[in-house]
C-alpha positions in Angstrom: 6.3 9.1 -26.3 3.7 9.0 -23.6 5.2 9.2 -20.1 3.9 8.9 -16.6 1.9 12.0 -15.5 3.7 14.6 -13.4 3.6 13.6 -9.7 3.2 9.9 -10.5 5.9 7.3 -11.1 6.4 3.6 -11.9 7.7 1.4 -9.2 10.0 -1.1 -10.8 12.1 -4.2 -9.8 14.3 -4.4 -7.8 12.8 -1.5 -5.9 9.4 -3.2 -5.5 11.2 -6.0 -3.6 11.9 -3.4 -0.8 8.3 -2.2 -0.9 7.1 -5.8 -0.5 9.6 -6.4 2.3 8.4 -3.3 4.2 4.7 -4.3 3.7 5.5 -7.8 4.9 7.1 -6.4 8.1 4.1 -4.1 8.6 1.6 -7.0 8.3 3.6 -9.1 10.7 3.7 -6.3 13.3 0.1 -5.4 12.9 -0.9 -9.0 13.3 0.9 -9.2 16.6 -1.3 -6.3 17.8 -4.5 -7.9 16.4 -5.2 -5.5 13.6 -7.2 -6.8 10.6 -7.1 -5.6 7.0 -9.9 -3.5 5.5 -10.1 -2.4 1.9 -12.2 0.6 1.0 -13.0 2.1 -2.5 -10.4 4.3 -4.1 -13.0 7.0 -4.6 -15.8 8.2 -2.5 -18.5 10.9 -2.5 -16.8 14.3 -2.2 -19.0 15.2 0.8 -17.3 12.5 2.9 -14.0 14.4 2.7 -15.5 17.8 3.0 -17.3 16.9 6.2 -14.7 14.5 7.5 -11.3 16.2 6.7 -12.6 19.7 6.8 -13.6 22.2 4.1 -11.0 24.7 5.2 -8.1 22.3 5.1 -5.6 22.6 2.2 -6.5 19.0 1.2 -10.1 19.8 0.6 -9.8 23.4 -0.7 -6.7 22.9 -3.0 -5.5 19.3 -3.4 -8.4 16.9 -4.1 -9.0 15.3 -7.5 -12.8 15.8 -7.9 -15.1 15.3 -10.8 -18.8 15.0 -11.6 -20.0 11.5 -12.4 -21.3 10.9 -15.9 -22.7 7.4 -15.2 -25.4 5.8 -17.3 -27.8 5.6 -14.4 -29.9 8.7 -13.7 -29.0 8.4 -10.0 -25.3 8.6 -10.8 -25.4 11.8 -12.8 -24.3 14.9 -11.1 -22.8 13.1 -8.2 -19.5 14.6 -7.1 -16.8 12.0 -6.6 -13.2 12.4 -5.3 -10.1 10.1 -5.4 -9.4 9.5 -1.8 -6.8 11.9 -0.4 -6.5 10.0 2.9 -7.9 6.7 4.3 -9.5 7.5 7.7 -12.7 9.1 6.5 -13.4 6.1 4.2 -12.7 3.6 7.0 -15.1 5.4 9.4 -17.7 5.6 6.6 -17.4 1.8 6.2 -17.6 1.4 10.0 -20.9 3.3 10.1 -22.4 1.8 7.0 -21.8 -1.8 8.0 -22.6 -1.3 11.7 -19.3 -2.5 12.8 -19.7 -1.0 16.2 -21.8 -4.1 17.0 -18.5 -6.0 17.1 -17.1 -3.9 19.9 -13.6 -2.5 19.5 -12.3 -2.6 15.9 -8.7 -2.5 14.8 -8.3 -1.9 11.1 -5.4 -1.4 8.7 -5.1 -0.8 5.0 -2.3 -0.3 2.5 -2.9 1.5 -0.8 -2.6 4.6 -3.0 -4.0 8.1 -2.1 -4.2 11.2 -4.3 -3.5 14.8 -3.7 -2.7 17.5 -6.2 0.3 19.1 -4.3 3.7 20.2 -5.5 5.8 17.1 -6.2 9.1 17.1 -4.1 11.4 14.6 -2.5 9.4 11.7 -1.2 6.0 13.4 -2.1 3.9 12.5 -5.1 0.4 13.2 -6.4 -0.3 9.5 -6.3 1.3 8.3 -3.1 1.0 5.3 -0.9 -0.1 5.1 2.7 -0.1 2.5 5.4 -3.0 3.3 7.6 -4.3 1.9 10.9 -7.3 2.8 13.0 -8.8 1.8 16.4 -12.5 2.6 16.6 -15.5 1.5 18.5 -18.4 2.5 20.8 -17.4 4.2 24.0 -18.3 1.0 25.9 -15.5 -0.8 24.1 -12.8 1.3 25.7 -12.0 3.0 22.4 -11.5 6.4 24.1 -9.0 5.1 26.7 -5.5 6.6 26.8 -4.3 3.0 26.7 -5.4 2.8 23.1 -3.4 5.9 22.2 -0.3 4.5 23.9 -0.7 1.1 22.3 -0.8 2.7 18.8 2.3 4.7 19.6 4.2 1.7 21.1 3.2 -0.4 18.0 4.7 2.3 15.7 7.9 2.5 17.7 8.2 -1.3 17.4 7.5 -1.2 13.7 10.2 1.5 13.0 12.7 -0.4 15.2 12.0 -3.6 13.4 12.5 -1.9 10.0 15.9 -0.6 11.2 14.8 3.1 11.6 16.3 3.5 15.1 16.9 7.3 15.1 13.2 8.3 14.9 11.7 11.1 17.0 8.2 11.0 18.4 6.5 14.4 18.8 3.4 14.4 20.9 0.7 16.9 21.7 -3.0 17.2 22.8 -5.3 19.4 20.7 -8.0 19.0 23.3 -11.8 18.6 22.8 -14.0 20.8 20.5 -14.7 23.3 23.3 -11.0 23.6 24.0 -10.3 24.2 20.3 -13.1 26.8 20.0 -11.5 28.8 22.8 -8.0 28.3 21.4 -9.2 29.3 17.9 -10.7 32.5 19.3 -7.5 33.3 21.1 -5.5 32.7 17.9 -7.8 34.9 15.9 -7.3 37.8 18.3 -3.5 37.3 18.5 -3.3 37.1 14.7 -5.2 40.3 14.0 -2.3 42.8 14.5 0.3 40.6 12.8 -1.4 38.5 10.0 -0.7 41.1 7.3 3.0 40.3 7.6 2.4 36.6 7.0 2.0 34.5 3.8 -1.2 34.6 1.7 -2.3 31.2 3.0 -2.0 32.3 6.6 -3.9 35.4 5.9 -6.8 33.3 4.6 -6.5 30.7 7.4 -6.6 33.4 10.1 -10.1 34.2 9.0 -11.5 30.7 8.1 -9.6 28.5 10.6 -6.9 30.0 12.7 -5.7 26.6 13.9 -4.4 25.9 10.4 -1.9 28.8 10.8 0.2 26.5 13.0 0.6 24.1 10.0 2.5 26.8 8.0 6.0 25.9 6.9 7.0 29.3 5.5 10.3 30.2 7.3 9.5 33.9 7.5 6.2 33.2 9.4 7.8 31.0 12.1 8.9 33.9 14.5 5.2 35.1 14.5 3.8 31.7 15.0 6.2 31.1 17.9 4.6 34.0 19.8 1.0 32.8 19.4 -1.0 31.2 22.3 -0.5 27.5 22.9 -3.2 24.8 23.0 -1.8 23.5 26.3 -3.1 26.7 27.9 -6.7 25.8 26.9 -7.1 22.1 27.8 -9.9 21.2 30.1 -9.3 18.8 33.0 -10.5 15.6 31.3 -8.3 16.3 28.2 -5.3 17.2 30.5 -5.8 14.0 32.5 -6.1 11.9 29.3 -2.9 13.3 27.9 -1.0 12.8 31.1 -2.2 9.1 31.2 -0.9 8.6 27.6 2.5 9.9 28.6 2.6 7.8 31.7 2.0 4.6 29.7 4.6 5.5 27.1 7.2 6.0 29.9 6.2 2.7 31.5 6.9 0.8 28.2 10.0 2.8 27.4 8.9 4.7 24.3 10.7 8.1 24.3 8.8 11.2 23.1 9.0 15.0 23.0 6.1 17.4 23.7 5.5 19.7 20.8 2.6 22.0 21.7 2.7 23.5 18.2 1.7 20.2 16.6 -1.9 20.3 15.5 -1.8 18.1 12.3 -3.5 19.1 9.1 -7.0 17.6 9.4 -10.0 19.1 11.2 -11.2 15.8 12.8 -8.4 15.4 15.3 -9.1 15.7 19.0 -6.9 15.2 22.0 -3.7 13.2 21.2 -1.9 14.2 18.0 1.5 12.9 17.0 4.2 12.7 14.4 7.3 10.4 14.0 10.1 12.2 12.2 13.4 11.1 10.7 16.4 13.3 9.9 17.2 11.5 6.6 14.2 13.2 5.0 15.4 16.7 5.3 13.2 19.7 6.2 10.0 17.9 5.5 11.0 15.1 7.8 7.7 13.5 9.0 7.5 9.7 8.2 4.1 9.3 9.7 1.5 11.1 11.8 -1.9 10.7 13.3 -4.1 11.3 16.2 -7.4 10.8 18.0 -10.8 11.7 16.3 -13.5 11.1 18.9 -16.2 13.1 17.0 -15.6 12.0 13.4 -18.3 9.3 13.3 -20.9 11.7 14.5 -19.8 14.3 12.0 -20.4 11.7 9.3 -23.9 10.8 10.6 -22.9 7.8 12.6 -23.1 6.8 16.3 -20.6 7.9 18.9 -17.4 6.0 18.1 -14.2 7.4 19.6 -11.1 6.4 17.6 -7.4 7.0 17.0 -5.3 6.2 13.9 -2.3 7.1 11.8 -1.0 7.2 8.3 2.5 6.3 7.2 3.7 7.9 4.0 5.1 4.7 2.5 7.0 6.6 -0.2 8.9 8.5 2.4 9.3 5.5 4.6 11.0 3.6 1.7 13.2 6.7 1.1 14.5 6.6 4.6 15.3 2.9 4.3 17.0 2.8 1.0 20.5 3.4 2.3 20.2 0.8 5.1 18.4 -1.9 3.1 19.4 -2.0 -0.6 16.5 -3.4 -2.7 18.9 -6.0 -4.1 19.3 -7.4 -0.7 15.7 -8.4 -0.3 15.0 -9.2 -4.0 13.9 -12.9 -4.2 16.4 -14.8 -6.4 15.7 -18.1 -8.3 17.0 -21.1 -6.4 17.5 -22.9 -9.7 17.5 -22.2 -13.4 16.3 -25.1 -15.5 18.2 -25.4 -18.8 16.4 -27.6 -21.4 19.1 -29.1 -23.6 18.1 -30.2 -27.1 14.9 -30.3 -29.2 11.8 -31.6 -27.4 13.1 -30.8 -23.9 10.9 -27.7 -23.2 8.0 -30.0 -22.1 10.2 -32.1 -19.8 11.8 -29.0 -18.3 8.3 -27.4 -17.7 7.2 -30.6 -16.0 10.2 -30.7 -13.7 9.7 -26.9 -13.0 6.1 -27.6 -12.0 7.2 -30.3 -9.6 9.7 -28.1 -7.9 7.5 -25.0 -7.7 4.8 -27.0 -6.0 7.3 -27.3 -3.1 7.7 -23.4 -3.0 11.0 -23.4 -4.8 11.7 -20.3 -6.9 12.5 -21.6 -10.4 13.4 -19.8 -13.6 12.9 -21.7 -16.8 15.1 -21.5 -19.9 14.4 -22.6 -23.5 15.5 -25.6 -25.6 16.8 -23.3 -28.4 19.5 -21.9 -26.0 23.0 -23.3 -26.3 24.4 -24.3 -23.0 26.6 -21.2 -22.8 23.6 -19.0 -23.3 21.7 -20.9 -20.6 24.6 -20.3 -18.1 24.6 -16.6 -19.0 20.9 -16.4 -18.4 21.1 -18.2 -15.1 23.8 -15.9 -13.9 21.8 -12.8 -14.9 18.8 -14.1 -13.1 20.9 -14.5 -9.9 20.1 -18.2 -9.7 22.0 -20.3 -7.1 21.9 -23.5 -9.3 21.6 -24.4 -12.9 19.8 -27.7 -13.6 20.5 -29.4 -16.9 17.5 -31.2 -18.5 18.6 -33.2 -21.6 17.4 -36.5 -23.1 20.0 -38.6 -21.3 19.1 -37.0 -17.9 15.4 -37.6 -18.4 15.9 -41.3 -19.4 18.2 -41.8 -16.4 16.1 -39.9 -14.0 19.2 -38.1 -12.7 20.1 -34.5 -13.5 23.3 -32.4 -13.5 23.0 -29.7 -10.8 25.7 -27.0 -10.7 26.3 -24.4 -8.0 27.0 -21.2 -10.0 28.9 -19.6 -7.1 31.3 -22.5 -6.3 31.3 -24.3 -9.6 30.6 -27.6 -7.9 28.5 -30.0 -10.1 26.8 -33.1 -8.9 24.4 -35.7 -10.3 21.1 -35.8 -8.4 18.3 -38.3 -8.7 14.9 -36.7 -9.5 13.5 -37.6 -6.1 16.3 -35.8 -4.2 16.3 -32.6 -6.2 14.0 -30.7 -3.8 16.1 -31.4 -0.7 19.4 -30.8 -2.6 18.2 -27.4 -4.0 16.9 -26.4 -0.6 20.1 -27.4 1.1 
C-alpha cells in the first residue's frame, strides 16, 4: 500500500473545517489592516533563496528540496530550481519584477505550503503551511518607519486574541543594521574561539561561517556557553537604537505587552533591526507560533531598488495545534441545514430540482437517493448532521407542500414550496 511520504500528511474532514475557520479569521483581520493577497510560484530559482535567505543558514545548506530542471526547452535545462522553503524571498522577487514600488507602500499576505527537509516532530512537517504577510515599499512610502513594525505586531496580537490564543508571549529584539551585525559577528567570533570546541558540530561550523547563527542553537548543553557571549544590544548604532525604542513606545501606547530577548536573532540572514517571535506554552519546548522581522536590504540583495520591509510567517500547522483543545474541529464544521429524501421511483429529479432552488439561496443541502427506504434516509440525514429532513414524494410534489422534520426535536410540519427557504433558515 502506498502511503503519504514521511514528513507529509493528509488534512481530512473534520480537521479541515478548523483550518478553514482559522484562514477565514486571518483574512478578516488582514482585511481590516488593508493587506492584499499575493500568490507566488511554489518553486523558484535556487539562487533566489541562496541570495535572499543566506547560503550559510540551515535552510539553504541542509533543508531545501532542490533539483536540476530537465525541461524540453534548451533554456530550461540545467536550471537549478527549489521548492520554496519560505515566502518572503519570492514576494520580494515579485515586488521587484513587477515594479510594485511604483504603487508606494505595499501590504501583501499569502497562505500556502512550504517545504523543508527537516526532522519531523510535533507540529513540524516537511511540507508545512505558512500564513505570511509583508509590508514593503520605497523609502519615500514610510516603509522603514517604526510605525510599520508596531502595526504588524499589533495586528498579530489582535489576530491571536481573536483566535482565542490569549496566553501568547511576544519576544522582541533589534538585530541592528549590517554594520552593527558585522561588528557583532566579529565579537562573537573572538568570544567563540576558546570555547567552540565544547559545542555541537553545527555550532563549530557556524562559528567559522556565520557566528550569528550560533545564537539559533537549541542544543541544551550549548546554552550556558551561549549565555555568556556578547549581546547585539551592545553594538547597535544610534539610528537603530532610536528605531527600536520608537517601536517599543508605540506598542506600549496601544497596550501590546512584550519582552526584550536580546538573544533572539531569527534564522534568516536578511533580517535587520526589529526581530520578533510569538510563543505559546501549549507547543512545548519548540514553542514558537510565528516569527518575523525587518529586512531593509533584501530588495537590493536580489538586484532590486531600495525597498525597506518587514514581515512575518505563521506556522499554520503549529497554530492549529495550539487551537485544537479550545476549538474542536466539529464545532466549526459546516452541517447541512436540510437533507432532502426522495421517496419513490422517479423522485431523484424532483429532489435535485428542489435542492438546486434551495442552494441558490446559500442553504447547505445534502441530497439522498430514491432507492433509499425512509428509515435509511433518516439514518443518512442524522449521520450528515442535518438539522431537517425534507421528504420529496409524488404526493408532495403534486401538492407543492413538503413534510419538513426537525431531527433534534422530532417536530414535523407541512411547508409550502415558497416558504421552505424561510422555514429552513429560521
